[in-house]
N, CA, C and O atoms as CSV, one atom per row, in Angstrom:
chain,resi,resn,atom,element,x,y,z
A,1,MET,N,N,-21.319,-2.394,-13.136
A,1,MET,CA,C,-20.429,-1.399,-13.683
A,1,MET,C,C,-19.497,-2.099,-14.684
A,1,MET,O,O,-19.517,-1.716,-15.853
A,2,ALA,N,N,-18.702,-3.074,-14.317
A,2,ALA,CA,C,-17.775,-3.771,-15.169
A,2,ALA,C,C,-18.434,-4.954,-15.826
A,2,ALA,O,O,-19.143,-5.739,-15.197
A,3,THR,N,N,-18.179,-5.055,-17.111
A,3,THR,CA,C,-18.758,-6.229,-17.819
A,3,THR,C,C,-17.612,-7.012,-18.370
A,3,THR,O,O,-17.146,-6.757,-19.480
A,4,TYR,N,N,-17.150,-7.975,-17.593
A,4,TYR,CA,C,-16.079,-8.762,-18.063
A,4,TYR,C,C,-16.508,-10.181,-18.423
A,4,TYR,O,O,-15.694,-10.938,-18.951
A,5,LYS,N,N,-17.669,-10.542,-18.176
A,5,LYS,CA,C,-18.179,-11.899,-18.467
A,5,LYS,C,C,-18.693,-11.889,-19.892
A,5,LYS,O,O,-19.599,-11.142,-20.261
A,6,LYS,N,N,-18.077,-12.743,-20.662
A,6,LYS,CA,C,-18.469,-12.897,-22.128
A,6,LYS,C,C,-18.895,-14.342,-22.335
A,6,LYS,O,O,-18.227,-15.288,-21.917
A,7,LYS,N,N,-20.017,-14.465,-22.988
A,7,LYS,CA,C,-20.470,-15.803,-23.298
A,7,LYS,C,C,-20.563,-15.904,-24.750
A,7,LYS,O,O,-21.127,-15.034,-25.413
A,8,TYR,N,N,-20.010,-16.968,-25.278
A,8,TYR,CA,C,-20.041,-17.212,-26.706
A,8,TYR,C,C,-20.093,-18.723,-26.968
A,8,TYR,O,O,-19.800,-19.526,-26.082
A,9,LYS,N,N,-20.455,-19.081,-28.151
A,9,LYS,CA,C,-20.539,-20.495,-28.508
A,9,LYS,C,C,-19.480,-20.691,-29.617
A,9,LYS,O,O,-19.464,-20.004,-30.639
A,10,ALA,N,N,-18.635,-21.635,-29.356
A,10,ALA,CA,C,-17.628,-21.985,-30.307
A,10,ALA,C,C,-18.241,-22.703,-31.450
A,10,ALA,O,O,-19.097,-23.564,-31.247
A,11,GLU,N,N,-17.842,-22.387,-32.647
A,11,GLU,CA,C,-18.488,-23.061,-33.825
A,11,GLU,C,C,-17.966,-24.490,-33.871
A,11,GLU,O,O,-16.783,-24.753,-33.655
A,12,GLY,N,N,-18.910,-25.428,-34.167
A,12,GLY,CA,C,-18.524,-26.793,-34.359
A,12,GLY,C,C,-18.513,-27.570,-33.086
A,12,GLY,O,O,-18.226,-28.767,-33.127
A,13,LYS,N,N,-18.796,-26.996,-31.982
A,13,LYS,CA,C,-18.806,-27.686,-30.667
A,13,LYS,C,C,-20.192,-27.565,-30.018
A,13,LYS,O,O,-20.793,-26.494,-29.941
A,14,LYS,N,N,-20.642,-28.694,-29.571
A,14,LYS,CA,C,-21.981,-28.708,-28.954
A,14,LYS,C,C,-21.955,-28.136,-27.583
A,14,LYS,O,O,-22.869,-27.417,-27.178
A,15,GLU,N,N,-20.883,-28.455,-26.837
A,15,GLU,CA,C,-20.773,-27.924,-25.499
A,15,GLU,C,C,-19.536,-27.048,-25.385
A,15,GLU,O,O,-18.501,-27.321,-25.994
A,16,GLN,N,N,-19.658,-26.039,-24.628
A,16,GLN,CA,C,-18.524,-25.102,-24.456
A,16,GLN,C,C,-18.019,-25.273,-23.070
A,16,GLN,O,O,-18.778,-25.451,-22.118
A,17,ALA,N,N,-16.655,-25.212,-22.965
A,17,ALA,CA,C,-16.041,-25.367,-21.635
A,17,ALA,C,C,-16.354,-24.085,-20.869
A,17,ALA,O,O,-16.170,-22.967,-21.349
A,18,GLN,N,N,-16.861,-24.325,-19.589
A,18,GLN,CA,C,-17.196,-23.199,-18.755
A,18,GLN,C,C,-16.154,-22.979,-17.751
A,18,GLN,O,O,-15.684,-23.928,-17.124
A,19,PHE,N,N,-15.772,-21.776,-17.567
A,19,PHE,CA,C,-14.709,-21.409,-16.615
A,19,PHE,C,C,-15.285,-20.732,-15.473
A,19,PHE,O,O,-16.250,-19.984,-15.629
A,20,ASP,N,N,-14.751,-20.943,-14.298
A,20,ASP,CA,C,-15.182,-20.173,-13.093
A,20,ASP,C,C,-14.277,-18.931,-13.000
A,20,ASP,O,O,-13.115,-18.979,-12.596
A,21,GLU,N,N,-14.928,-17.776,-13.421
A,21,GLU,CA,C,-14.166,-16.547,-13.569
A,21,GLU,C,C,-13.782,-15.954,-12.213
A,21,GLU,O,O,-12.982,-15.020,-12.173
A,22,SER,N,N,-14.312,-16.453,-11.120
A,22,SER,CA,C,-13.913,-15.964,-9.797
A,22,SER,C,C,-12.484,-16.415,-9.501
A,22,SER,O,O,-11.871,-15.860,-8.590
A,23,GLU,N,N,-11.915,-17.391,-10.218
A,23,GLU,CA,C,-10.548,-17.845,-9.973
A,23,GLU,C,C,-9.539,-16.841,-10.585
A,23,GLU,O,O,-8.390,-16.763,-10.150
A,24,PHE,N,N,-9.963,-16.131,-11.531
A,24,PHE,CA,C,-9.008,-15.202,-12.245
A,24,PHE,C,C,-8.781,-13.918,-11.407
A,24,PHE,O,O,-9.720,-13.411,-10.792
A,25,GLU,N,N,-7.603,-13.423,-11.386
A,25,GLU,CA,C,-7.249,-12.233,-10.635
A,25,GLU,C,C,-7.955,-11.000,-11.095
A,25,GLU,O,O,-8.285,-10.130,-10.290
A,26,THR,N,N,-8.201,-10.904,-12.422
A,26,THR,CA,C,-8.931,-9.764,-12.963
A,26,THR,C,C,-10.305,-9.593,-12.443
A,26,THR,O,O,-10.748,-8.489,-12.128
A,27,ALA,N,N,-11.004,-10.741,-12.354
A,27,ALA,CA,C,-12.417,-10.688,-11.790
A,27,ALA,C,C,-12.403,-10.173,-10.389
A,27,ALA,O,O,-13.272,-9.386,-10.015
A,28,GLY,N,N,-11.446,-10.588,-9.599
A,28,GLY,CA,C,-11.386,-10.115,-8.213
A,28,GLY,C,C,-11.073,-8.607,-8.134
A,28,GLY,O,O,-11.631,-7.878,-7.314
A,29,VAL,N,N,-10.178,-8.181,-8.999
A,29,VAL,CA,C,-9.812,-6.761,-9.065
A,29,VAL,C,C,-11.022,-5.894,-9.435
A,29,VAL,O,O,-11.272,-4.857,-8.822
A,30,LEU,N,N,-11.764,-6.347,-10.455
A,30,LEU,CA,C,-12.889,-5.612,-10.909
A,30,LEU,C,C,-14.025,-5.557,-9.850
A,30,LEU,O,O,-14.685,-4.537,-9.650
A,31,ASN,N,N,-14.199,-6.690,-9.207
A,31,ASN,CA,C,-15.227,-6.666,-8.114
A,31,ASN,C,C,-14.799,-5.697,-6.994
A,31,ASN,O,O,-15.629,-4.950,-6.477
A,32,THR,N,N,-13.521,-5.708,-6.624
A,32,THR,CA,C,-13.078,-4.828,-5.595
A,32,THR,C,C,-13.231,-3.358,-6.039
A,32,THR,O,O,-13.601,-2.510,-5.227
A,33,LEU,N,N,-12.961,-3.060,-7.274
A,33,LEU,CA,C,-13.131,-1.643,-7.798
A,33,LEU,C,C,-14.606,-1.261,-7.772
A,33,LEU,O,O,-14.935,-0.128,-7.421
A,34,ASP,N,N,-15.500,-2.175,-8.133
A,34,ASP,CA,C,-16.934,-1.873,-8.064
A,34,ASP,C,C,-17.379,-1.553,-6.624
A,34,ASP,O,O,-18.108,-0.595,-6.365
A,35,GLU,N,N,-16.910,-2.390,-5.722
A,35,GLU,CA,C,-17.330,-2.193,-4.327
A,35,GLU,C,C,-16.760,-0.899,-3.821
A,35,GLU,O,O,-17.463,-0.172,-3.119
A,36,THR,N,N,-15.569,-0.576,-4.124
A,36,THR,CA,C,-14.915,0.728,-3.639
A,36,THR,C,C,-15.619,1.902,-4.178
A,36,THR,O,O,-15.846,2.878,-3.464
A,37,ALA,N,N,-15.992,1.840,-5.475
A,37,ALA,CA,C,-16.651,2.952,-6.183
A,37,ALA,C,C,-18.052,3.140,-5.500
A,37,ALA,O,O,-18.451,4.269,-5.213
A,38,SER,N,N,-18.742,2.083,-5.263
A,38,SER,CA,C,-20.016,2.182,-4.621
A,38,SER,C,C,-19.940,2.805,-3.281
A,38,SER,O,O,-20.769,3.658,-2.966
A,39,ARG,N,N,-18.956,2.421,-2.435
A,39,ARG,CA,C,-18.845,2.953,-1.127
A,39,ARG,C,C,-18.469,4.451,-1.164
A,39,ARG,O,O,-18.945,5.251,-0.359
A,40,SER,N,N,-17.602,4.793,-2.124
A,40,SER,CA,C,-17.188,6.246,-2.261
A,40,SER,C,C,-18.365,7.065,-2.707
A,40,SER,O,O,-18.587,8.152,-2.174
A,41,GLU,N,N,-19.119,6.596,-3.652
A,41,GLU,CA,C,-20.315,7.370,-4.066
A,41,GLU,C,C,-21.322,7.507,-2.977
A,41,GLU,O,O,-21.965,8.549,-2.844
A,42,LYS,N,N,-21.477,6.452,-2.176
A,42,LYS,CA,C,-22.416,6.561,-1.028
A,42,LYS,C,C,-21.942,7.653,0.003
A,42,LYS,O,O,-22.709,8.508,0.445
A,43,TRP,N,N,-20.629,7.554,0.343
A,43,TRP,CA,C,-20.051,8.481,1.282
A,43,TRP,C,C,-20.138,9.914,0.765
A,43,TRP,O,O,-20.394,10.800,1.580
A,44,ILE,N,N,-19.951,10.212,-0.489
A,44,ILE,CA,C,-20.053,11.557,-1.011
A,44,ILE,C,C,-21.522,12.011,-0.971
A,44,ILE,O,O,-21.803,13.172,-0.672
A,45,GLU,N,N,-22.460,11.094,-1.273
A,45,GLU,CA,C,-23.891,11.539,-1.160
A,45,GLU,C,C,-24.273,11.845,0.263
A,45,GLU,O,O,-25.017,12.793,0.515
A,46,GLN,N,N,-23.755,11.026,1.241
A,46,GLN,CA,C,-24.131,11.346,2.594
A,46,GLN,C,C,-23.502,12.590,3.225
A,46,GLN,O,O,-24.026,13.193,4.161
A,47,ASN,N,N,-22.287,12.952,2.622
A,47,ASN,CA,C,-21.551,14.119,3.171
A,47,ASN,C,C,-21.475,15.288,2.208
A,47,ASN,O,O,-20.590,16.132,2.348
A,48,SER,N,N,-22.357,15.366,1.252
A,48,SER,CA,C,-22.324,16.363,0.216
A,48,SER,C,C,-22.413,17.789,0.797
A,48,SER,O,O,-21.667,18.682,0.395
A,49,LYS,N,N,-23.317,17.975,1.724
A,49,LYS,CA,C,-23.458,19.291,2.335
A,49,LYS,C,C,-22.142,19.775,3.074
A,49,LYS,O,O,-21.697,20.910,2.901
A,50,ALA,N,N,-21.586,18.900,3.856
A,50,ALA,CA,C,-20.347,19.195,4.502
A,50,ALA,C,C,-19.192,19.469,3.519
A,50,ALA,O,O,-18.383,20.375,3.715
A,51,LEU,N,N,-19.150,18.664,2.475
A,51,LEU,CA,C,-18.125,18.855,1.410
A,51,LEU,C,C,-18.321,20.178,0.752
A,51,LEU,O,O,-17.317,20.859,0.543
A,52,PHE,N,N,-19.456,20.607,0.412
A,52,PHE,CA,C,-19.786,21.829,-0.240
A,52,PHE,C,C,-19.465,23.016,0.606
A,52,PHE,O,O,-18.895,23.994,0.122
A,53,LEU,N,N,-19.837,22.945,1.922
A,53,LEU,CA,C,-19.517,24.066,2.849
A,53,LEU,C,C,-18.011,24.164,3.059
A,53,LEU,O,O,-17.502,25.276,3.202
A,54,SER,N,N,-17.301,23.096,3.084
A,54,SER,CA,C,-15.813,23.045,3.211
A,54,SER,C,C,-15.236,23.789,1.971
A,54,SER,O,O,-14.385,24.670,2.088
A,55,LEU,N,N,-15.702,23.420,0.880
A,55,LEU,CA,C,-15.162,24.009,-0.399
A,55,LEU,C,C,-15.395,25.549,-0.406
A,55,LEU,O,O,-14.515,26.318,-0.791
A,56,VAL,N,N,-16.540,25.947,0.008
A,56,VAL,CA,C,-16.887,27.382,0.064
A,56,VAL,C,C,-16.006,28.102,1.095
A,56,VAL,O,O,-15.561,29.224,0.855
A,57,ALA,N,N,-15.758,27.463,2.229
A,57,ALA,CA,C,-14.909,28.071,3.259
A,57,ALA,C,C,-13.485,28.203,2.760
A,57,ALA,O,O,-12.840,29.221,3.008
A,58,VAL,N,N,-12.981,27.201,2.063
A,58,VAL,CA,C,-11.593,27.367,1.495
A,58,VAL,C,C,-11.509,28.461,0.498
A,58,VAL,O,O,-10.493,29.154,0.448
A,59,VAL,N,N,-12.529,28.665,-0.312
A,59,VAL,CA,C,-12.548,29.688,-1.381
A,59,VAL,C,C,-12.572,31.060,-0.656
A,59,VAL,O,O,-11.814,31.972,-0.987
A,60,VAL,N,N,-13.491,31.166,0.364
A,60,VAL,CA,C,-13.584,32.399,1.085
A,60,VAL,C,C,-12.278,32.807,1.757
A,60,VAL,O,O,-11.842,33.955,1.673
A,61,ILE,N,N,-11.665,31.823,2.430
A,61,ILE,CA,C,-10.382,32.072,3.071
A,61,ILE,C,C,-9.303,32.560,2.021
A,61,ILE,O,O,-8.600,33.548,2.231
A,62,PHE,N,N,-9.229,31.814,0.909
A,62,PHE,CA,C,-8.359,32.160,-0.123
A,62,PHE,C,C,-8.583,33.592,-0.635
A,62,PHE,O,O,-7.623,34.340,-0.823
A,63,LEU,N,N,-9.808,33.958,-0.854
A,63,LEU,CA,C,-10.124,35.295,-1.303
A,63,LEU,C,C,-9.768,36.382,-0.248
A,63,LEU,O,O,-9.286,37.458,-0.601
A,64,ILE,N,N,-10.008,36.089,1.012
A,64,ILE,CA,C,-9.593,37.036,2.082
A,64,ILE,C,C,-8.069,37.234,2.109
A,64,ILE,O,O,-7.573,38.359,2.174
A,65,ILE,N,N,-7.350,36.117,2.057
A,65,ILE,CA,C,-5.893,36.245,2.024
A,65,ILE,C,C,-5.391,36.931,0.729
A,65,ILE,O,O,-4.449,37.723,0.767
A,66,PHE,N,N,-5.979,36.641,-0.319
A,66,PHE,CA,C,-5.668,37.319,-1.586
A,66,PHE,C,C,-5.902,38.789,-1.606
A,66,PHE,O,O,-5.150,39.545,-2.221
A,67,ARG,N,N,-7.015,39.229,-0.889
A,67,ARG,CA,C,-7.344,40.629,-0.828
A,67,ARG,C,C,-6.407,41.414,0.114
A,67,ARG,O,O,-6.089,42.579,-0.127
A,68,VAL,N,N,-5.981,40.739,1.184
A,68,VAL,CA,C,-5.146,41.456,2.107
A,68,VAL,C,C,-3.751,41.676,1.568
A,68,VAL,O,O,-3.132,42.690,1.889
A,69,TYR,N,N,-3.218,40.742,0.739
A,69,TYR,CA,C,-1.789,40.949,0.207
A,69,TYR,C,C,-1.902,41.485,-1.132
A,69,TYR,O,O,-0.889,41.741,-1.782
C-alpha cells in the first residue's frame, strides 16, 4: 500500500550509502497503518452481512419513528 522506499543512485558516486529504513519512525508508522487497514478490511468482509442488516434495521426503525411523529 505505502511506497516509501526510494532507491536512487547519486551522480559521481560508485556506491551509495544504504540506510536501514526500519530504524526510522515513519517506516514503523506506515507498516502499522498497513497492518491495521488489512485487518479492518478483513473484518468488514467477514461481517458484511451483519453490518448490512444492522444498517437496514436502523433505517427501518428511523422510518417507523418518523412516521409515528
